[in-house]
C-alpha positions in Angstrom: 52.9 -9.4 -27.2 53.3 -6.1 -28.9 52.1 -3.0 -26.8 50.5 -1.1 -29.5 47.9 -3.6 -29.6 46.4 -2.2 -26.7 47.0 1.4 -27.9 43.2 3.6 -28.8 42.5 6.9 -29.5 40.7 8.6 -26.3 39.5 12.5 -27.0 40.8 14.7 -24.2 37.0 15.5 -23.2 36.5 12.1 -22.1 38.9 12.3 -19.3 36.9 13.2 -15.8 38.6 15.8 -13.5 35.5 15.2 -10.7 33.2 12.6 -10.0 29.2 12.4 -10.5 27.5 13.0 -7.2 26.1 10.8 -6.1 28.9 8.2 -6.5 26.2 5.4 -7.4 25.1 7.6 -10.0 28.1 7.0 -12.2 27.0 4.8 -15.2 28.0 0.9 -15.9 29.1 -0.6 -19.3 28.5 -4.4 -19.1 30.4 -6.3 -21.4 30.0 -10.2 -21.4 27.7 -12.5 -19.0 24.3 -13.3 -19.5 23.8 -10.7 -22.6 25.8 -11.1 -25.7 25.5 -7.3 -26.1 26.7 -4.7 -24.2 24.5 -3.1 -21.5 24.4 0.7 -20.8 23.6 0.7 -17.2 24.5 2.2 -13.8 26.2 1.7 -10.8 23.0 1.4 -8.6 21.9 -1.2 -10.7 24.9 -3.5 -9.7 22.6 -5.5 -7.2 20.3 -6.7 -10.0 23.3 -7.6 -12.1 25.0 -10.2 -9.4 23.3 -12.9 -8.1 22.4 -14.4 -4.0 25.7 -16.1 -3.3 28.0 -14.2 -4.9 31.0 -12.4 -3.3 32.3 -9.1 -3.5 35.6 -8.6 -2.9 36.7 -4.8 -1.9 39.8 -3.1 -1.3 40.2 -1.4 2.4 43.3 0.6 1.3 43.3 4.0 2.6 45.1 6.8 0.3 47.7 8.8 2.0 48.3 12.1 1.2 51.8 11.1 -0.1 52.8 14.4 -2.8 55.5 16.2 -1.1 56.8 19.4 -2.0 60.2 20.5 -0.1 63.5 22.1 -1.3 67.1 20.5 -1.8 69.7 23.0 -0.5 73.4 22.2 -1.2 75.3 25.0 0.0 73.9 28.4 -1.8 72.1 26.4 -4.2 68.8 25.1 -4.1 65.9 23.7 -6.2 62.5 22.9 -5.7 61.7 19.0 -5.4 58.2 17.3 -5.9 58.2 13.6 -4.4 55.4 11.2 -4.7 55.9 8.5 -2.1 55.0 5.1 -3.3 56.1 2.3 -1.2 57.3 2.6 2.1 60.5 0.3 2.9 60.8 0.9 6.7 59.6 3.0 9.3 61.3 5.7 8.3 62.0 5.2 4.4 59.9 5.2 1.5 60.6 4.4 -1.7 59.4 7.7 -4.3 59.2 9.4 -7.6 60.5 12.7 -7.9 60.7 15.2 -10.4 63.1 17.1 -11.2 65.3 14.0 -10.4 68.2 15.4 -12.1 68.5 17.9 -9.2 69.0 15.1 -6.8 72.4 13.5 -5.9 72.8 10.7 -3.0 73.1 12.4 0.2 70.9 15.3 -1.0 68.9 16.3 2.1 65.4 17.9 1.2 63.2 19.6 3.1 59.7 19.4 3.0 56.9 21.7 3.8 54.3 24.4 2.8 55.6 27.4 -0.2 54.8 30.5 -0.1 56.2 32.9 -3.0 58.9 30.7 -3.9 60.3 30.0 -0.5 59.8 26.5 1.3 58.6 27.2 5.1 60.8 25.1 7.3 58.5 22.3 8.7 61.0 20.2 10.6 60.7 17.4 7.8 63.7 16.2 6.4 64.6 13.5 4.3 68.2 12.2 2.9 68.0 10.4 -0.6 69.8 7.4 -0.2 69.4 5.5 -3.4 68.9 6.9 -6.4 67.6 4.3 -9.7 65.6 4.9 -12.8 62.6 6.7 -14.0 63.5 9.2 -11.1 62.8 6.6 -8.7 64.7 7.3 -5.5 64.4 6.2 -1.7 64.5 8.7 0.9 65.0 8.3 4.8 63.2 10.9 7.0 64.3 12.0 9.9 61.5 11.1 11.4 60.1 7.2 11.8 56.9 5.4 12.2 53.9 7.2 13.7 55.3 10.7 13.7 56.7 10.5 10.6 53.0 9.6 9.4 51.2 12.5 11.1 54.0 14.8 9.7 53.0 13.6 6.2 49.3 13.9 6.6 50.0 17.6 7.8 52.2 18.6 4.7 51.4 16.1 2.1 49.0 16.6 -0.8 46.5 14.0 -2.0 48.0 12.0 -4.8 46.0 12.8 -7.9 46.6 10.9 -10.7 48.8 13.1 -13.4 45.6 13.4 -16.1 44.1 15.2 -13.4 46.6 17.3 -11.9 47.6 18.5 -14.8 44.3 20.2 -15.6 43.6 21.6 -11.9 44.7 21.8 -8.7 43.8 19.5 -5.8 40.9 20.6 -3.6 39.4 20.3 -0.2 36.8 18.2 -2.0 39.3 15.3 -3.4 40.3 14.7 0.5 36.8 12.7 0.4 36.3 12.2 -3.6 39.2 10.1 -3.7 38.6 7.8 -0.9 36.3 4.7 -0.9 33.6 4.7 1.9 34.9 1.8 3.5 38.7 3.1 3.1 40.4 1.3 6.6 44.4 0.3 6.7 46.3 3.4 5.5 49.1 3.0 3.3 47.8 3.6 -0.5 49.2 6.3 -2.7 46.6 5.9 -5.6 43.0 5.1 -5.1 41.2 1.7 -6.0 39.2 3.5 -8.1 36.4 1.1 -9.3 35.5 1.4 -5.2 35.2 5.0 -5.4 31.4 4.4 -6.8 30.0 2.3 -3.3 27.6 4.0 -1.5 26.7 2.9 2.1 23.1 2.8 0.5 24.2 0.9 -2.3 26.2 -1.7 -0.1 23.3 -2.1 2.0 21.5 -2.8 -1.5 23.7 -5.3 -2.3 23.5 -7.1 1.3 19.8 -7.4 1.0 20.0 -9.3 -2.4 22.2 -11.8 -0.7 25.5 -10.8 -1.9 28.1 -10.9 0.5 31.4 -9.0 0.9 34.8 -9.6 1.9 37.9 -7.2 2.4 41.2 -7.1 1.3 44.5 -4.7 1.3 46.9 -3.8 -1.4 48.4 -0.6 -1.1 48.3 1.2 -4.3 51.2 2.9 -5.4 52.3 5.4 -7.8 53.7 3.1 -10.2 50.1 2.0 -11.1 50.5 5.4 -13.5 53.3 4.9 -15.0 53.5 4.4 -19.1 54.6 1.0 -20.8 57.6 2.5 -22.4 58.5 -0.7 -23.9 57.3 -2.3 -27.1 56.9 -6.0 -26.1 55.1 -6.9 -22.9 58.0 -9.6 -22.1 59.8 -6.1 -21.7 58.3 -4.4 -19.1 58.6 -4.6 -15.1 55.8 -3.9 -12.9 56.2 -2.3 -9.6 55.5 -4.2 -6.5 52.6 -3.5 -4.2 52.0 -4.7 -0.4 48.9 -6.7 0.0 46.9 -9.4 2.2 44.4 -11.5 2.4 43.1 -12.7 5.4 42.9 -16.3 6.6 39.0 -15.0 7.3 38.6 -13.4 3.9 40.6 -16.8 2.0 38.1 -19.0 3.3 34.8 -17.2 3.1 35.9 -17.0 -0.7 36.5 -20.9 -0.6 33.2 -21.3 0.6 31.6 -19.2 -2.1 33.0 -21.2 -4.7 32.1 -24.4 -3.1 28.1 -23.1 -3.1 28.6 -22.2 -6.8 28.8 -18.6 -5.9 30.8 -16.3 -8.0 34.0 -14.1 -6.8 33.7 -10.4 -8.0 36.6 -8.2 -7.8 35.8 -4.6 -7.1 38.8 -3.3 -9.2 41.6 -4.5 -10.6 43.7 -4.2 -7.5 41.4 -7.2 -5.8 42.0 -8.8 -8.9 45.8 -8.6 -9.0 45.6 -9.5 -5.1 43.3 -12.8 -5.7 45.3 -13.7 -8.1 48.7 -13.5 -6.9 47.1 -15.7 -3.3 45.4 -18.5 -5.2 46.6 -21.8 -6.1 46.6 -22.9 -9.9 44.1 -25.6 -8.5 41.8 -22.6 -7.4 42.3 -22.4 -3.7 42.4 -19.2 -2.2 44.9 -19.0 0.7 45.7 -16.7 3.4 48.6 -14.2 2.1 50.8 -11.4 3.1 53.4 -9.5 0.8 54.6 -8.0 -2.0 53.1 -8.2 -5.7 54.3 -7.7 -9.3 52.0 -10.1 -11.2 51.5 -8.5 -14.4 48.8 -10.1 -16.3 48.3 -9.8 -19.9 46.5 -11.9 -22.7 46.7 -15.9 -22.5 46.7 -15.8 -18.7 44.5 -18.4 -17.1 42.2 -16.8 -14.2 42.2 -18.3 -10.7 40.0 -16.9 -8.9 37.9 -14.1 -10.1 34.9 -14.6 -12.0 33.4 -11.2 -12.2 35.5 -7.6 -12.1 34.2 -4.5 -11.8 36.7 -1.8 -13.0 37.0 2.1 -14.9 38.1 2.5 -17.8 42.0 2.6 -18.2 44.6 4.5 -20.4 45.7 3.3 -23.6 49.0 1.4 -23.8 48.7 0.5 -19.9 48.8 -2.5 -18.0 45.6 -2.2 -16.6 44.1 -2.5 -20.2 46.3 -5.2 -20.7 44.8 -6.9 -17.4 41.1 -6.1 -18.6 41.5 -7.6 -22.3 42.9 -10.8 -20.9 40.0 -11.0 -18.8 37.2 -10.2 -20.9 39.2 -11.1 -24.6 41.2 -7.9 -26.3 38.8 -7.9 -29.1 36.1 -7.7 -26.8 37.5 -4.8 -24.8 38.5 -3.3 -28.1 34.5 -2.9 -28.7 33.5 -2.2 -25.5 36.1 0.8 -25.3 34.9 2.2 -28.8 31.6 1.8 -27.5 32.2 3.6 -24.3 34.3 6.5 -26.3 30.9 7.1 -28.8 28.8 7.0 -26.0 30.1 9.8 -23.8 31.4 7.4 -20.8 33.7 9.1 -18.6 37.3 7.7 -18.1 40.2 7.1 -15.6 40.2 7.8 -11.6 36.9 10.0 -11.1 35.0 8.0 -14.5 32.4 5.6 -15.1 32.8 1.9 -14.3 32.4 -1.1 -16.4 31.6 -4.9 -15.0 33.3 -7.5 -17.0 32.5 -11.0 -17.3 35.1 -13.6 -17.5 35.8 -14.9 -21.2 36.6 -18.8 -21.1 39.9 -19.9 -21.9 39.9 -22.6 -24.9 41.3 -25.8 -23.1 
């Protein structure tokens, strides 16, 4: 499909740079379902919008401070390098996006640490460039490995705010809390599963009291989620792989949900992509672990998910293509036009939508 079909104009002032407080006070646009008209609600209305017997699927990945700043030294020459870790390759290796990539060559050593008046204080965290690919992607082999490396990254790294926030303001202490779900558990993501940012402990309790089950999966979201689609046609775009897992217990619980007539409600596109990767064409969710690079565009027949809660996404992005596949391109164009006209806040710290799956003609 032509990528320009997924383009739209978004005013700059619709991009949220801070979340609303409390989290579940964010607005929620309901698209599809029993009501044909779009509904303007708030996230705390979610229990009443779902049915007893439904099951929420939440991504329990935990964001690590994956943005590192360091200095590349080559003889007397030096250059400031920023690296965004996005996928672990081994106990001592990470795949990363770096800038400026043209300043790096194979074999270069980067020493990461804090910068003071343009000078990098030596921190002891060194990495060697072992591979160099397209789009500023490299593989870094660190001098440390395992838990010691993790501790060093946690100490020196910055919270990896999306480019559309980081370009407007610096990261601060509030982001360490705001850019993390209240149920985050499994470290490894370099971007938040942002639909989950709207949940509070109180909302989770109310959902349980309503008879709505919840299950957790893990998908370590990579920085590739922010990469623009540069191709003119979707068939020419390459997705970056992300690691995820669905436990045997979760798979069994979701199959039981279906058997009793309940719906599977994915919280976030990350949960949806992982479930679709783990589900057979016949609709059986199976235990699963590994990399997924699933790319969902209109025409895809969904196997697992009936309802999707998600934030508002970038024009021409793979995520806007996914929601268009789920609820229909025309319906999503209408919903996004409504959201823009009515002051909804977009992207990671923005408002949310609740999408009911459009039926595919057979």
